[in-house]
Chimera marker file (.cmm) of the C-alpha trace (Angstrom):
<marker_set name="trace">
<marker id="1" x="0.000" y="0.000" z="0.000" r="1" g="1" b="0" radius="0.5"/>
<marker id="2" x="1.386" y="3.400" z="-0.940" r="1" g="1" b="0" radius="0.5"/>
<marker id="3" x="1.894" y="6.271" z="1.472" r="1" g="1" b="0" radius="0.5"/>
<marker id="4" x="-0.945" y="8.135" z="-0.256" r="1" g="1" b="0" radius="0.5"/>
<marker id="5" x="-3.343" y="5.215" z="0.158" r="1" g="1" b="0" radius="0.5"/>
<marker id="6" x="-2.387" y="4.989" z="3.832" r="1" g="1" b="0" radius="0.5"/>
<marker id="7" x="-2.964" y="8.718" z="4.361" r="1" g="1" b="0" radius="0.5"/>
<marker id="8" x="-6.419" y="8.434" z="2.777" r="1" g="1" b="0" radius="0.5"/>
<marker id="9" x="-7.421" y="5.326" z="4.748" r="1" g="1" b="0" radius="0.5"/>
<marker id="10" x="-6.321" y="6.835" z="8.069" r="1" g="1" b="0" radius="0.5"/>
<marker id="11" x="-7.847" y="10.236" z="7.273" r="1" g="1" b="0" radius="0.5"/>
<marker id="12" x="-11.169" y="8.543" z="6.537" r="1" g="1" b="0" radius="0.5"/>
<marker id="13" x="-10.858" y="6.479" z="9.723" r="1" g="1" b="0" radius="0.5"/>
<marker id="14" x="-10.396" y="9.774" z="11.597" r="1" g="1" b="0" radius="0.5"/>
<marker id="15" x="-13.482" y="11.130" z="9.782" r="1" g="1" b="0" radius="0.5"/>
<marker id="16" x="-11.445" y="14.050" z="8.481" r="1" g="1" b="0" radius="0.5"/>
<marker id="17" x="-11.929" y="15.765" z="5.161" r="1" g="1" b="0" radius="0.5"/>
<marker id="18" x="-8.997" y="16.532" z="2.883" r="1" g="1" b="0" radius="0.5"/>
<marker id="19" x="-9.541" y="20.191" z="3.756" r="1" g="1" b="0" radius="0.5"/>
<marker id="20" x="-9.327" y="19.477" z="7.506" r="1" g="1" b="0" radius="0.5"/>
<marker id="21" x="-6.101" y="17.530" z="7.082" r="1" g="1" b="0" radius="0.5"/>
<marker id="22" x="-4.734" y="20.210" z="4.779" r="1" g="1" b="0" radius="0.5"/>
<marker id="23" x="-5.578" y="22.936" z="7.301" r="1" g="1" b="0" radius="0.5"/>
<marker id="24" x="-3.852" y="20.932" z="10.039" r="1" g="1" b="0" radius="0.5"/>
<marker id="25" x="-0.616" y="20.720" z="8.055" r="1" g="1" b="0" radius="0.5"/>
<marker id="26" x="-0.809" y="24.059" z="6.255" r="1" g="1" b="0" radius="0.5"/>
<marker id="27" x="-1.735" y="22.845" z="2.766" r="1" g="1" b="0" radius="0.5"/>
<marker id="28" x="-4.760" y="23.206" z="0.478" r="1" g="1" b="0" radius="0.5"/>
<marker id="29" x="-7.153" y="20.254" z="0.127" r="1" g="1" b="0" radius="0.5"/>
<marker id="30" x="-6.132" y="19.668" z="-3.492" r="1" g="1" b="0" radius="0.5"/>
<marker id="31" x="-2.526" y="19.035" z="-2.364" r="1" g="1" b="0" radius="0.5"/>
<marker id="32" x="-3.777" y="16.380" z="0.086" r="1" g="1" b="0" radius="0.5"/>
<marker id="33" x="-5.748" y="14.828" z="-2.804" r="1" g="1" b="0" radius="0.5"/>
<marker id="34" x="-2.560" y="14.751" z="-4.892" r="1" g="1" b="0" radius="0.5"/>
<marker id="35" x="-0.726" y="12.885" z="-2.117" r="1" g="1" b="0" radius="0.5"/>
<marker id="36" x="-3.591" y="10.436" z="-1.666" r="1" g="1" b="0" radius="0.5"/>
<marker id="37" x="-3.781" y="9.711" z="-5.417" r="1" g="1" b="0" radius="0.5"/>
<marker id="38" x="-0.012" y="9.217" z="-5.607" r="1" g="1" b="0" radius="0.5"/>
<marker id="39" x="0.661" y="12.172" z="-7.875" r="1" g="1" b="0" radius="0.5"/>
<marker id="40" x="2.975" y="13.579" z="-5.214" r="1" g="1" b="0" radius="0.5"/>
<marker id="41" x="4.911" y="12.017" z="-2.339" r="1" g="1" b="0" radius="0.5"/>
<marker id="42" x="5.229" y="14.003" z="0.906" r="1" g="1" b="0" radius="0.5"/>
<marker id="43" x="8.733" y="14.751" z="2.136" r="1" g="1" b="0" radius="0.5"/>
<marker id="44" x="9.778" y="13.535" z="5.580" r="1" g="1" b="0" radius="0.5"/>
<marker id="45" x="8.982" y="16.771" z="7.434" r="1" g="1" b="0" radius="0.5"/>
<marker id="46" x="5.471" y="16.918" z="5.941" r="1" g="1" b="0" radius="0.5"/>
<marker id="47" x="4.924" y="13.230" z="6.620" r="1" g="1" b="0" radius="0.5"/>
<marker id="48" x="5.741" y="13.863" z="10.272" r="1" g="1" b="0" radius="0.5"/>
<marker id="49" x="3.224" y="16.745" z="10.360" r="1" g="1" b="0" radius="0.5"/>
<marker id="50" x="0.593" y="14.506" z="8.772" r="1" g="1" b="0" radius="0.5"/>
<marker id="51" x="1.260" y="11.727" z="11.270" r="1" g="1" b="0" radius="0.5"/>
<marker id="52" x="0.850" y="14.227" z="14.099" r="1" g="1" b="0" radius="0.5"/>
<marker id="53" x="-2.353" y="15.665" z="12.596" r="1" g="1" b="0" radius="0.5"/>
<marker id="54" x="-3.737" y="12.157" z="12.079" r="1" g="1" b="0" radius="0.5"/>
<marker id="55" x="-2.584" y="11.073" z="15.570" r="1" g="1" b="0" radius="0.5"/>
<marker id="56" x="-0.719" y="8.020" z="14.314" r="1" g="1" b="0" radius="0.5"/>
<marker id="57" x="2.794" y="6.664" z="14.530" r="1" g="1" b="0" radius="0.5"/>
<marker id="58" x="4.909" y="8.088" z="11.707" r="1" g="1" b="0" radius="0.5"/>
<marker id="59" x="5.862" y="4.518" z="10.788" r="1" g="1" b="0" radius="0.5"/>
<marker id="60" x="2.274" y="3.753" z="9.780" r="1" g="1" b="0" radius="0.5"/>
<marker id="61" x="2.585" y="6.174" z="6.840" r="1" g="1" b="0" radius="0.5"/>
<marker id="62" x="5.961" y="5.022" z="5.529" r="1" g="1" b="0" radius="0.5"/>
<marker id="63" x="6.353" y="2.624" z="2.628" r="1" g="1" b="0" radius="0.5"/>
<marker id="64" x="9.714" y="1.212" z="3.727" r="1" g="1" b="0" radius="0.5"/>
<marker id="65" x="11.043" y="1.885" z="7.205" r="1" g="1" b="0" radius="0.5"/>
<marker id="66" x="13.495" y="-0.792" z="8.248" r="1" g="1" b="0" radius="0.5"/>
<marker id="67" x="13.278" y="-4.476" z="7.486" r="1" g="1" b="0" radius="0.5"/>
<marker id="68" x="11.444" y="-5.831" z="10.558" r="1" g="1" b="0" radius="0.5"/>
<marker id="69" x="9.196" y="-2.798" z="11.018" r="1" g="1" b="0" radius="0.5"/>
<marker id="70" x="8.453" y="-2.625" z="7.288" r="1" g="1" b="0" radius="0.5"/>
<marker id="71" x="7.470" y="-6.276" z="7.306" r="1" g="1" b="0" radius="0.5"/>
<marker id="72" x="5.044" y="-5.768" z="10.188" r="1" g="1" b="0" radius="0.5"/>
<marker id="73" x="3.579" y="-2.673" z="8.544" r="1" g="1" b="0" radius="0.5"/>
<marker id="74" x="3.077" y="-4.605" z="5.290" r="1" g="1" b="0" radius="0.5"/>
<marker id="75" x="1.277" y="-7.339" z="7.214" r="1" g="1" b="0" radius="0.5"/>
<marker id="76" x="-0.891" y="-4.755" z="9.008" r="1" g="1" b="0" radius="0.5"/>
<marker id="77" x="-1.944" y="-3.210" z="5.701" r="1" g="1" b="0" radius="0.5"/>
<marker id="78" x="-2.525" y="-6.631" z="4.117" r="1" g="1" b="0" radius="0.5"/>
<marker id="79" x="-4.794" y="-7.377" z="7.081" r="1" g="1" b="0" radius="0.5"/>
<marker id="80" x="-6.707" y="-4.152" z="6.258" r="1" g="1" b="0" radius="0.5"/>
<marker id="81" x="-7.011" y="-4.921" z="2.549" r="1" g="1" b="0" radius="0.5"/>
<marker id="82" x="-8.058" y="-8.543" z="3.136" r="1" g="1" b="0" radius="0.5"/>
<marker id="83" x="-9.559" y="-8.610" z="6.652" r="1" g="1" b="0" radius="0.5"/>
<marker id="84" x="-9.161" y="-11.877" z="8.485" r="1" g="1" b="0" radius="0.5"/>
<marker id="85" x="-6.577" y="-13.329" z="6.105" r="1" g="1" b="0" radius="0.5"/>
<marker id="86" x="-3.875" y="-13.345" z="8.792" r="1" g="1" b="0" radius="0.5"/>
<marker id="87" x="-4.587" y="-15.476" z="11.838" r="1" g="1" b="0" radius="0.5"/>
<marker id="88" x="-2.279" y="-15.277" z="14.822" r="1" g="1" b="0" radius="0.5"/>
<marker id="89" x="-2.279" y="-17.525" z="17.861" r="1" g="1" b="0" radius="0.5"/>
<marker id="90" x="0.122" y="-17.835" z="20.734" r="1" g="1" b="0" radius="0.5"/>
<marker id="91" x="1.615" y="-21.267" z="21.207" r="1" g="1" b="0" radius="0.5"/>
<marker id="92" x="1.987" y="-23.255" z="24.385" r="1" g="1" b="0" radius="0.5"/>
<marker id="93" x="5.119" y="-25.156" z="25.293" r="1" g="1" b="0" radius="0.5"/>
<marker id="94" x="4.745" y="-28.936" z="25.299" r="1" g="1" b="0" radius="0.5"/>
<marker id="95" x="6.701" y="-31.321" z="27.463" r="1" g="1" b="0" radius="0.5"/>
<marker id="96" x="8.801" y="-32.450" z="24.511" r="1" g="1" b="0" radius="0.5"/>
<marker id="97" x="12.255" y="-30.948" z="24.170" r="1" g="1" b="0" radius="0.5"/>
<marker id="98" x="13.059" y="-28.985" z="21.010" r="1" g="1" b="0" radius="0.5"/>
<marker id="99" x="15.660" y="-31.424" z="19.630" r="1" g="1" b="0" radius="0.5"/>
<marker id="100" x="13.628" y="-34.513" z="20.590" r="1" g="1" b="0" radius="0.5"/>
<marker id="101" x="10.932" y="-33.646" z="18.033" r="1" g="1" b="0" radius="0.5"/>
<marker id="102" x="12.523" y="-35.313" z="15.007" r="1" g="1" b="0" radius="0.5"/>
<marker id="103" x="9.728" y="-34.244" z="12.658" r="1" g="1" b="0" radius="0.5"/>
<marker id="104" x="9.923" y="-30.673" z="13.940" r="1" g="1" b="0" radius="0.5"/>
<marker id="105" x="6.135" y="-30.534" z="13.895" r="1" g="1" b="0" radius="0.5"/>
<marker id="106" x="3.670" y="-28.468" z="15.867" r="1" g="1" b="0" radius="0.5"/>
<marker id="107" x="0.335" y="-29.805" z="17.046" r="1" g="1" b="0" radius="0.5"/>
<marker id="108" x="-2.896" y="-27.859" z="17.320" r="1" g="1" b="0" radius="0.5"/>
<marker id="109" x="-6.393" y="-28.381" z="18.659" r="1" g="1" b="0" radius="0.5"/>
<marker id="110" x="-8.840" y="-28.429" z="15.772" r="1" g="1" b="0" radius="0.5"/>
<marker id="111" x="-11.940" y="-26.223" z="15.754" r="1" g="1" b="0" radius="0.5"/>
<marker id="112" x="-14.232" y="-24.594" z="13.194" r="1" g="1" b="0" radius="0.5"/>
<marker id="113" x="-11.912" y="-21.595" z="12.838" r="1" g="1" b="0" radius="0.5"/>
<marker id="114" x="-9.064" y="-23.649" z="11.372" r="1" g="1" b="0" radius="0.5"/>
<marker id="115" x="-8.802" y="-24.150" z="7.607" r="1" g="1" b="0" radius="0.5"/>
<marker id="116" x="-9.578" y="-27.523" z="5.984" r="1" g="1" b="0" radius="0.5"/>
<marker id="117" x="-5.865" y="-28.339" z="5.848" r="1" g="1" b="0" radius="0.5"/>
<marker id="118" x="-3.507" y="-27.991" z="8.818" r="1" g="1" b="0" radius="0.5"/>
<marker id="119" x="-2.178" y="-24.429" z="8.942" r="1" g="1" b="0" radius="0.5"/>
<marker id="120" x="1.489" y="-23.591" z="8.481" r="1" g="1" b="0" radius="0.5"/>
<marker id="121" x="3.243" y="-22.020" z="11.455" r="1" g="1" b="0" radius="0.5"/>
<marker id="122" x="6.041" y="-19.518" z="11.107" r="1" g="1" b="0" radius="0.5"/>
<marker id="123" x="8.191" y="-17.928" z="13.785" r="1" g="1" b="0" radius="0.5"/>
<marker id="124" x="11.292" y="-15.827" z="13.815" r="1" g="1" b="0" radius="0.5"/>
<marker id="125" x="14.508" y="-16.311" z="15.677" r="1" g="1" b="0" radius="0.5"/>
<marker id="126" x="14.692" y="-12.538" z="15.891" r="1" g="1" b="0" radius="0.5"/>
<marker id="127" x="13.523" y="-11.250" z="19.259" r="1" g="1" b="0" radius="0.5"/>
<marker id="128" x="12.125" y="-7.886" z="18.213" r="1" g="1" b="0" radius="0.5"/>
<marker id="129" x="10.058" y="-9.351" z="15.360" r="1" g="1" b="0" radius="0.5"/>
<marker id="130" x="8.863" y="-12.229" z="17.536" r="1" g="1" b="0" radius="0.5"/>
<marker id="131" x="7.838" y="-9.725" z="20.255" r="1" g="1" b="0" radius="0.5"/>
<marker id="132" x="5.944" y="-7.618" z="17.680" r="1" g="1" b="0" radius="0.5"/>
<marker id="133" x="4.039" y="-10.668" z="16.447" r="1" g="1" b="0" radius="0.5"/>
<marker id="134" x="3.246" y="-11.743" z="20.015" r="1" g="1" b="0" radius="0.5"/>
<marker id="135" x="1.778" y="-8.287" z="20.733" r="1" g="1" b="0" radius="0.5"/>
<marker id="136" x="-0.272" y="-8.476" z="17.548" r="1" g="1" b="0" radius="0.5"/>
<marker id="137" x="-1.538" y="-11.964" z="18.422" r="1" g="1" b="0" radius="0.5"/>
<marker id="138" x="-2.757" y="-10.656" z="21.787" r="1" g="1" b="0" radius="0.5"/>
<marker id="139" x="-4.618" y="-7.756" z="20.155" r="1" g="1" b="0" radius="0.5"/>
<marker id="140" x="-6.084" y="-10.035" z="17.488" r="1" g="1" b="0" radius="0.5"/>
<marker id="141" x="-7.347" y="-12.355" z="20.236" r="1" g="1" b="0" radius="0.5"/>
<marker id="142" x="-9.081" y="-9.383" z="21.880" r="1" g="1" b="0" radius="0.5"/>
<marker id="143" x="-10.754" y="-8.620" z="18.541" r="1" g="1" b="0" radius="0.5"/>
<marker id="144" x="-11.857" y="-12.235" z="18.032" r="1" g="1" b="0" radius="0.5"/>
<marker id="145" x="-13.369" y="-12.510" z="21.502" r="1" g="1" b="0" radius="0.5"/>
<marker id="146" x="-15.192" y="-9.175" z="21.166" r="1" g="1" b="0" radius="0.5"/>
<marker id="147" x="-13.172" y="-7.292" z="23.804" r="1" g="1" b="0" radius="0.5"/>
<marker id="148" x="-12.255" y="-4.637" z="21.218" r="1" g="1" b="0" radius="0.5"/>
<marker id="149" x="-13.967" y="-3.374" z="18.064" r="1" g="1" b="0" radius="0.5"/>
<marker id="150" x="-12.673" y="-3.442" z="14.496" r="1" g="1" b="0" radius="0.5"/>
<marker id="151" x="-12.057" y="0.314" z="14.838" r="1" g="1" b="0" radius="0.5"/>
<marker id="152" x="-9.984" y="-0.203" z="18.013" r="1" g="1" b="0" radius="0.5"/>
<marker id="153" x="-8.034" y="-2.956" z="16.233" r="1" g="1" b="0" radius="0.5"/>
<marker id="154" x="-7.268" y="-0.615" z="13.309" r="1" g="1" b="0" radius="0.5"/>
<marker id="155" x="-6.363" y="2.135" z="15.781" r="1" g="1" b="0" radius="0.5"/>
<marker id="156" x="-3.856" y="-0.205" z="17.471" r="1" g="1" b="0" radius="0.5"/>
<marker id="157" x="-2.219" y="-0.988" z="14.131" r="1" g="1" b="0" radius="0.5"/>
<marker id="158" x="-1.916" y="2.603" z="12.917" r="1" g="1" b="0" radius="0.5"/>
<marker id="159" x="-0.493" y="3.745" z="16.258" r="1" g="1" b="0" radius="0.5"/>
<marker id="160" x="1.879" y="0.787" z="16.605" r="1" g="1" b="0" radius="0.5"/>
<marker id="161" x="4.518" y="0.540" z="18.065" r="1" g="1" b="0" radius="0.5"/>
<marker id="162" x="3.413" y="3.259" z="20.502" r="1" g="1" b="0" radius="0.5"/>
<marker id="163" x="0.065" y="1.513" z="21.038" r="1" g="1" b="0" radius="0.5"/>
<marker id="164" x="1.892" y="-1.546" z="22.388" r="1" g="1" b="0" radius="0.5"/>
<marker id="165" x="3.637" y="0.582" z="25.020" r="1" g="1" b="0" radius="0.5"/>
<marker id="166" x="0.383" y="2.346" z="25.952" r="1" g="1" b="0" radius="0.5"/>
<marker id="167" x="-1.499" y="-0.914" z="26.429" r="1" g="1" b="0" radius="0.5"/>
<marker id="168" x="1.217" y="-2.508" z="28.513" r="1" g="1" b="0" radius="0.5"/>
<marker id="169" x="1.488" y="-5.333" z="25.988" r="1" g="1" b="0" radius="0.5"/>
<link id1="1" id2="2" r="1" g="1" b="0" radius="0.2"/>
<link id1="2" id2="3" r="1" g="1" b="0" radius="0.2"/>
<link id1="3" id2="4" r="1" g="1" b="0" radius="0.2"/>
<link id1="4" id2="5" r="1" g="1" b="0" radius="0.2"/>
<link id1="5" id2="6" r="1" g="1" b="0" radius="0.2"/>
<link id1="6" id2="7" r="1" g="1" b="0" radius="0.2"/>
<link id1="7" id2="8" r="1" g="1" b="0" radius="0.2"/>
<link id1="8" id2="9" r="1" g="1" b="0" radius="0.2"/>
<link id1="9" id2="10" r="1" g="1" b="0" radius="0.2"/>
<link id1="10" id2="11" r="1" g="1" b="0" radius="0.2"/>
<link id1="11" id2="12" r="1" g="1" b="0" radius="0.2"/>
<link id1="12" id2="13" r="1" g="1" b="0" radius="0.2"/>
<link id1="13" id2="14" r="1" g="1" b="0" radius="0.2"/>
<link id1="14" id2="15" r="1" g="1" b="0" radius="0.2"/>
<link id1="15" id2="16" r="1" g="1" b="0" radius="0.2"/>
<link id1="16" id2="17" r="1" g="1" b="0" radius="0.2"/>
<link id1="17" id2="18" r="1" g="1" b="0" radius="0.2"/>
<link id1="18" id2="19" r="1" g="1" b="0" radius="0.2"/>
<link id1="19" id2="20" r="1" g="1" b="0" radius="0.2"/>
<link id1="20" id2="21" r="1" g="1" b="0" radius="0.2"/>
<link id1="21" id2="22" r="1" g="1" b="0" radius="0.2"/>
<link id1="22" id2="23" r="1" g="1" b="0" radius="0.2"/>
<link id1="23" id2="24" r="1" g="1" b="0" radius="0.2"/>
<link id1="24" id2="25" r="1" g="1" b="0" radius="0.2"/>
<link id1="25" id2="26" r="1" g="1" b="0" radius="0.2"/>
<link id1="26" id2="27" r="1" g="1" b="0" radius="0.2"/>
<link id1="27" id2="28" r="1" g="1" b="0" radius="0.2"/>
<link id1="28" id2="29" r="1" g="1" b="0" radius="0.2"/>
<link id1="29" id2="30" r="1" g="1" b="0" radius="0.2"/>
<link id1="30" id2="31" r="1" g="1" b="0" radius="0.2"/>
<link id1="31" id2="32" r="1" g="1" b="0" radius="0.2"/>
<link id1="32" id2="33" r="1" g="1" b="0" radius="0.2"/>
<link id1="33" id2="34" r="1" g="1" b="0" radius="0.2"/>
<link id1="34" id2="35" r="1" g="1" b="0" radius="0.2"/>
<link id1="35" id2="36" r="1" g="1" b="0" radius="0.2"/>
<link id1="36" id2="37" r="1" g="1" b="0" radius="0.2"/>
<link id1="37" id2="38" r="1" g="1" b="0" radius="0.2"/>
<link id1="38" id2="39" r="1" g="1" b="0" radius="0.2"/>
<link id1="39" id2="40" r="1" g="1" b="0" radius="0.2"/>
<link id1="40" id2="41" r="1" g="1" b="0" radius="0.2"/>
<link id1="41" id2="42" r="1" g="1" b="0" radius="0.2"/>
<link id1="42" id2="43" r="1" g="1" b="0" radius="0.2"/>
<link id1="43" id2="44" r="1" g="1" b="0" radius="0.2"/>
<link id1="44" id2="45" r="1" g="1" b="0" radius="0.2"/>
<link id1="45" id2="46" r="1" g="1" b="0" radius="0.2"/>
<link id1="46" id2="47" r="1" g="1" b="0" radius="0.2"/>
<link id1="47" id2="48" r="1" g="1" b="0" radius="0.2"/>
<link id1="48" id2="49" r="1" g="1" b="0" radius="0.2"/>
<link id1="49" id2="50" r="1" g="1" b="0" radius="0.2"/>
<link id1="50" id2="51" r="1" g="1" b="0" radius="0.2"/>
<link id1="51" id2="52" r="1" g="1" b="0" radius="0.2"/>
<link id1="52" id2="53" r="1" g="1" b="0" radius="0.2"/>
<link id1="53" id2="54" r="1" g="1" b="0" radius="0.2"/>
<link id1="54" id2="55" r="1" g="1" b="0" radius="0.2"/>
<link id1="55" id2="56" r="1" g="1" b="0" radius="0.2"/>
<link id1="56" id2="57" r="1" g="1" b="0" radius="0.2"/>
<link id1="57" id2="58" r="1" g="1" b="0" radius="0.2"/>
<link id1="58" id2="59" r="1" g="1" b="0" radius="0.2"/>
<link id1="59" id2="60" r="1" g="1" b="0" radius="0.2"/>
<link id1="60" id2="61" r="1" g="1" b="0" radius="0.2"/>
<link id1="61" id2="62" r="1" g="1" b="0" radius="0.2"/>
<link id1="62" id2="63" r="1" g="1" b="0" radius="0.2"/>
<link id1="63" id2="64" r="1" g="1" b="0" radius="0.2"/>
<link id1="64" id2="65" r="1" g="1" b="0" radius="0.2"/>
<link id1="65" id2="66" r="1" g="1" b="0" radius="0.2"/>
<link id1="66" id2="67" r="1" g="1" b="0" radius="0.2"/>
<link id1="67" id2="68" r="1" g="1" b="0" radius="0.2"/>
<link id1="68" id2="69" r="1" g="1" b="0" radius="0.2"/>
<link id1="69" id2="70" r="1" g="1" b="0" radius="0.2"/>
<link id1="70" id2="71" r="1" g="1" b="0" radius="0.2"/>
<link id1="71" id2="72" r="1" g="1" b="0" radius="0.2"/>
<link id1="72" id2="73" r="1" g="1" b="0" radius="0.2"/>
<link id1="73" id2="74" r="1" g="1" b="0" radius="0.2"/>
<link id1="74" id2="75" r="1" g="1" b="0" radius="0.2"/>
<link id1="75" id2="76" r="1" g="1" b="0" radius="0.2"/>
<link id1="76" id2="77" r="1" g="1" b="0" radius="0.2"/>
<link id1="77" id2="78" r="1" g="1" b="0" radius="0.2"/>
<link id1="78" id2="79" r="1" g="1" b="0" radius="0.2"/>
<link id1="79" id2="80" r="1" g="1" b="0" radius="0.2"/>
<link id1="80" id2="81" r="1" g="1" b="0" radius="0.2"/>
<link id1="81" id2="82" r="1" g="1" b="0" radius="0.2"/>
<link id1="82" id2="83" r="1" g="1" b="0" radius="0.2"/>
<link id1="83" id2="84" r="1" g="1" b="0" radius="0.2"/>
<link id1="84" id2="85" r="1" g="1" b="0" radius="0.2"/>
<link id1="85" id2="86" r="1" g="1" b="0" radius="0.2"/>
<link id1="86" id2="87" r="1" g="1" b="0" radius="0.2"/>
<link id1="87" id2="88" r="1" g="1" b="0" radius="0.2"/>
<link id1="88" id2="89" r="1" g="1" b="0" radius="0.2"/>
<link id1="89" id2="90" r="1" g="1" b="0" radius="0.2"/>
<link id1="90" id2="91" r="1" g="1" b="0" radius="0.2"/>
<link id1="91" id2="92" r="1" g="1" b="0" radius="0.2"/>
<link id1="92" id2="93" r="1" g="1" b="0" radius="0.2"/>
<link id1="93" id2="94" r="1" g="1" b="0" radius="0.2"/>
<link id1="94" id2="95" r="1" g="1" b="0" radius="0.2"/>
<link id1="95" id2="96" r="1" g="1" b="0" radius="0.2"/>
<link id1="96" id2="97" r="1" g="1" b="0" radius="0.2"/>
<link id1="97" id2="98" r="1" g="1" b="0" radius="0.2"/>
<link id1="98" id2="99" r="1" g="1" b="0" radius="0.2"/>
<link id1="99" id2="100" r="1" g="1" b="0" radius="0.2"/>
<link id1="100" id2="101" r="1" g="1" b="0" radius="0.2"/>
<link id1="101" id2="102" r="1" g="1" b="0" radius="0.2"/>
<link id1="102" id2="103" r="1" g="1" b="0" radius="0.2"/>
<link id1="103" id2="104" r="1" g="1" b="0" radius="0.2"/>
<link id1="104" id2="105" r="1" g="1" b="0" radius="0.2"/>
<link id1="105" id2="106" r="1" g="1" b="0" radius="0.2"/>
<link id1="106" id2="107" r="1" g="1" b="0" radius="0.2"/>
<link id1="107" id2="108" r="1" g="1" b="0" radius="0.2"/>
<link id1="108" id2="109" r="1" g="1" b="0" radius="0.2"/>
<link id1="109" id2="110" r="1" g="1" b="0" radius="0.2"/>
<link id1="110" id2="111" r="1" g="1" b="0" radius="0.2"/>
<link id1="111" id2="112" r="1" g="1" b="0" radius="0.2"/>
<link id1="112" id2="113" r="1" g="1" b="0" radius="0.2"/>
<link id1="113" id2="114" r="1" g="1" b="0" radius="0.2"/>
<link id1="114" id2="115" r="1" g="1" b="0" radius="0.2"/>
<link id1="115" id2="116" r="1" g="1" b="0" radius="0.2"/>
<link id1="116" id2="117" r="1" g="1" b="0" radius="0.2"/>
<link id1="117" id2="118" r="1" g="1" b="0" radius="0.2"/>
<link id1="118" id2="119" r="1" g="1" b="0" radius="0.2"/>
<link id1="119" id2="120" r="1" g="1" b="0" radius="0.2"/>
<link id1="120" id2="121" r="1" g="1" b="0" radius="0.2"/>
<link id1="121" id2="122" r="1" g="1" b="0" radius="0.2"/>
<link id1="122" id2="123" r="1" g="1" b="0" radius="0.2"/>
<link id1="123" id2="124" r="1" g="1" b="0" radius="0.2"/>
<link id1="124" id2="125" r="1" g="1" b="0" radius="0.2"/>
<link id1="125" id2="126" r="1" g="1" b="0" radius="0.2"/>
<link id1="126" id2="127" r="1" g="1" b="0" radius="0.2"/>
<link id1="127" id2="128" r="1" g="1" b="0" radius="0.2"/>
<link id1="128" id2="129" r="1" g="1" b="0" radius="0.2"/>
<link id1="129" id2="130" r="1" g="1" b="0" radius="0.2"/>
<link id1="130" id2="131" r="1" g="1" b="0" radius="0.2"/>
<link id1="131" id2="132" r="1" g="1" b="0" radius="0.2"/>
<link id1="132" id2="133" r="1" g="1" b="0" radius="0.2"/>
<link id1="133" id2="134" r="1" g="1" b="0" radius="0.2"/>
<link id1="134" id2="135" r="1" g="1" b="0" radius="0.2"/>
<link id1="135" id2="136" r="1" g="1" b="0" radius="0.2"/>
<link id1="136" id2="137" r="1" g="1" b="0" radius="0.2"/>
<link id1="137" id2="138" r="1" g="1" b="0" radius="0.2"/>
<link id1="138" id2="139" r="1" g="1" b="0" radius="0.2"/>
<link id1="139" id2="140" r="1" g="1" b="0" radius="0.2"/>
<link id1="140" id2="141" r="1" g="1" b="0" radius="0.2"/>
<link id1="141" id2="142" r="1" g="1" b="0" radius="0.2"/>
<link id1="142" id2="143" r="1" g="1" b="0" radius="0.2"/>
<link id1="143" id2="144" r="1" g="1" b="0" radius="0.2"/>
<link id1="144" id2="145" r="1" g="1" b="0" radius="0.2"/>
<link id1="145" id2="146" r="1" g="1" b="0" radius="0.2"/>
<link id1="146" id2="147" r="1" g="1" b="0" radius="0.2"/>
<link id1="147" id2="148" r="1" g="1" b="0" radius="0.2"/>
<link id1="148" id2="149" r="1" g="1" b="0" radius="0.2"/>
<link id1="149" id2="150" r="1" g="1" b="0" radius="0.2"/>
<link id1="150" id2="151" r="1" g="1" b="0" radius="0.2"/>
<link id1="151" id2="152" r="1" g="1" b="0" radius="0.2"/>
<link id1="152" id2="153" r="1" g="1" b="0" radius="0.2"/>
<link id1="153" id2="154" r="1" g="1" b="0" radius="0.2"/>
<link id1="154" id2="155" r="1" g="1" b="0" radius="0.2"/>
<link id1="155" id2="156" r="1" g="1" b="0" radius="0.2"/>
<link id1="156" id2="157" r="1" g="1" b="0" radius="0.2"/>
<link id1="157" id2="158" r="1" g="1" b="0" radius="0.2"/>
<link id1="158" id2="159" r="1" g="1" b="0" radius="0.2"/>
<link id1="159" id2="160" r="1" g="1" b="0" radius="0.2"/>
<link id1="160" id2="161" r="1" g="1" b="0" radius="0.2"/>
<link id1="161" id2="162" r="1" g="1" b="0" radius="0.2"/>
<link id1="162" id2="163" r="1" g="1" b="0" radius="0.2"/>
<link id1="163" id2="164" r="1" g="1" b="0" radius="0.2"/>
<link id1="164" id2="165" r="1" g="1" b="0" radius="0.2"/>
<link id1="165" id2="166" r="1" g="1" b="0" radius="0.2"/>
<link id1="166" id2="167" r="1" g="1" b="0" radius="0.2"/>
<link id1="167" id2="168" r="1" g="1" b="0" radius="0.2"/>
<link id1="168" id2="169" r="1" g="1" b="0" radius="0.2"/>
</marker_set>
């Protein structure tokens, strides 16, 4: 998703007009429209003003912002474009030792939410990325069990990583 598409999606989520966003950052509405349509790309200083005006983490507007963070942001936006496509679940440690599992397989408890075929699990031996995914899995669980709304879920993603610190995750 481009920076312009992200600006538009977040602006609409905030129920702001292009004029209101433009006023907040000192630009006319047609300039905001140009950014949203991809005719122009905001420079870093303007992007920071927009993030502040939209009350989001600056990272949520960037297209490429560091390998691990960029990967999470891409997954967040994929989750917005195709809601429910990404399913996260925390795992529980079994009694079996890591090297004793010759097939290196994971086991799961089947239910109606699982796909017809066993799902594929992926994890990272990269602490910061693993921690990010764990935080996301916790928030996604809150969404699934109705503790938070779809709007609160989107809010968490567009304010991440600050939203993780605020929620004590």
